[in-house]
Structure formats: C-alpha cells, structure tokens
C-alpha positions in Angstrom: 12.7 -8.0 -10.8 14.2 -5.0 -12.6 16.1 -3.7 -15.6 19.1 -5.6 -17.0 21.2 -2.5 -16.8 21.4 -1.1 -13.3 23.7 0.6 -10.8 25.5 -2.2 -9.0 26.2 0.1 -6.0 22.4 0.7 -5.4 20.0 -1.8 -3.8 17.7 -3.3 -6.3 14.5 -2.1 -4.7 15.8 1.5 -4.6 16.1 1.6 -8.4 13.4 3.0 -10.6 11.9 0.2 -12.6 12.7 -2.5 -9.9 10.3 -4.5 -7.7 11.6 -6.3 -4.6 10.4 -8.3 -1.6 13.3 -8.0 0.9 14.2 -10.2 3.8 13.9 -7.2 6.2 10.1 -7.3 5.6 10.0 -4.5 3.1 8.4 -4.4 -0.3 9.7 -1.9 -2.8 8.3 -1.0 -6.2 9.7 1.4 -8.7 12.3 2.8 -6.2 9.9 3.4 -3.3 9.1 1.4 -0.2 5.4 0.5 -0.3 4.7 -1.7 2.7 6.3 -3.4 5.6 5.3 -7.0 6.0 5.0 -9.2 9.1 6.2 -12.1 7.0 10.0 -12.1 7.4 12.0 -14.8 5.6 15.3 -16.4 6.1 17.2 -19.7 5.6 15.4 -22.5 3.8 12.4 -20.3 2.9 11.2 -20.2 -0.7 10.4 -16.9 -2.2 8.4 -16.7 -5.4 7.8 -13.8 -7.8 5.2 -14.0 -10.5 3.9 -11.9 -13.3 0.2 -12.0 -14.2 -1.4 -10.3 -17.1 -4.5 -8.4 -16.2 -6.4 -9.5 -19.3 -5.7 -12.2 -21.8 -2.8 -14.6 -22.2 0.6 -13.6 -21.0 2.3 -15.1 -24.0 0.7 -12.4 -26.2 2.1 -9.1 -24.7 1.3 -5.9 -26.4 2.6 -2.4 -25.6 0.5 -0.8 -22.8 -0.8 -4.2 -21.5 -1.3 -4.1 -17.7 0.5 -6.7 -15.6 0.6 -7.4 -11.8 3.8 -8.6 -10.1 3.1 -10.7 -7.0 5.2 -12.5 -4.4 4.8 -15.8 -2.6 6.4 -17.1 0.6 6.8 -20.9 0.9 4.1 -21.4 -1.7 1.5 -19.0 -0.1 0.6 -15.9 -2.1 1.3 -12.6 -0.2 -1.6 -10.1 -0.1 0.4 -7.5 -2.0 1.0 -7.0 -5.7 1.9 -4.0 -7.8 0.9 -2.9 -11.3 3.3 -2.4 -14.2 2.9 -1.6 -17.9 6.4 -2.0 -19.3 7.6 -5.6 -19.0 10.0 -5.5 -21.9 12.9 -4.4 -19.6 12.1 -6.6 -16.6 14.5 -9.4 -15.6 14.8 -11.7 -12.5 17.3 -10.2 -10.0 18.6 -11.6 -6.7 20.7 -9.8 -4.1 22.5 -11.8 -1.4 24.7 -10.7 1.4 27.4 -12.6 3.3 30.0 -15.1 2.4 27.9 -18.1 3.2 24.8 -17.0 1.5 23.3 -19.4 -1.1 20.5 -19.1 -3.6 18.8 -21.7 -5.7 16.6 -20.5 -8.6 13.8 -22.2 -10.5 12.7 -20.9 -13.9 10.3 -23.7 -14.5 12.5 -26.7 -14.7 11.0 -28.0 -11.4 7.4 -27.7 -10.1 6.6 -24.4 -8.4 5.4 -24.4 -4.8 2.7 -21.8 -5.6 -0.4 -23.3 -7.2 -2.8 -20.8 -8.9 
C-alpha cells in the first residue's frame, strides 16, 4: 500500500508513506525495513493486505483515526501489523519482476481467503 503519486524508480517499500510485505521475507513500513520473516512466498501463494480501524467502523473515517495494516499469507494472518493515521492517500500497489510474472487481484468481488 502506498501513495498514488510515487517515484517509479524506487521500490515501493522504500518510499515514505508505503507499506510492503516483500517476497524476499522483508516487511517495510514508511520507507524502513521493520522485520525479516521466515514466511517466504512465491508462485501460487496468496498474499492479503488488510486495513483495520482501531476503534469504530472503518466506513466512518475521521482525521486522526488510528488504523492497523496487516498481512496474510494463504489466508493465515501474519503476526505483524503497523499503525497508520493518514489513510486518505493510501492505495493498493503491487510490484512484479520478470517477463513471466503474473498477478491476480481481488478487491472483494470474490470471497477472501482470510476469515476474521
């Protein structure tokens, strides 16, 4: 996740205001590496990224509300999340490398693997 306007020559996770779970086991938030995971992912894995409001309903967002970004791997929630206040400039972003790389996205038209 990250801002709509960004430097296309920079990795998403290295940008201020971006949040990434990368296939090289690394988690980045706001331009800094936070943690290295043992859960590597690759072909046919399903990565999820969710946004949870700390208090109240997410459909009623007010300036200064606290949110948590979390990630899932094949439907299982990873034990890492990060806090964010400004969600107004936050969009889904995907980076892929290689000519044969493919990505399928789901913005709610199909059932999610992750169950609350």
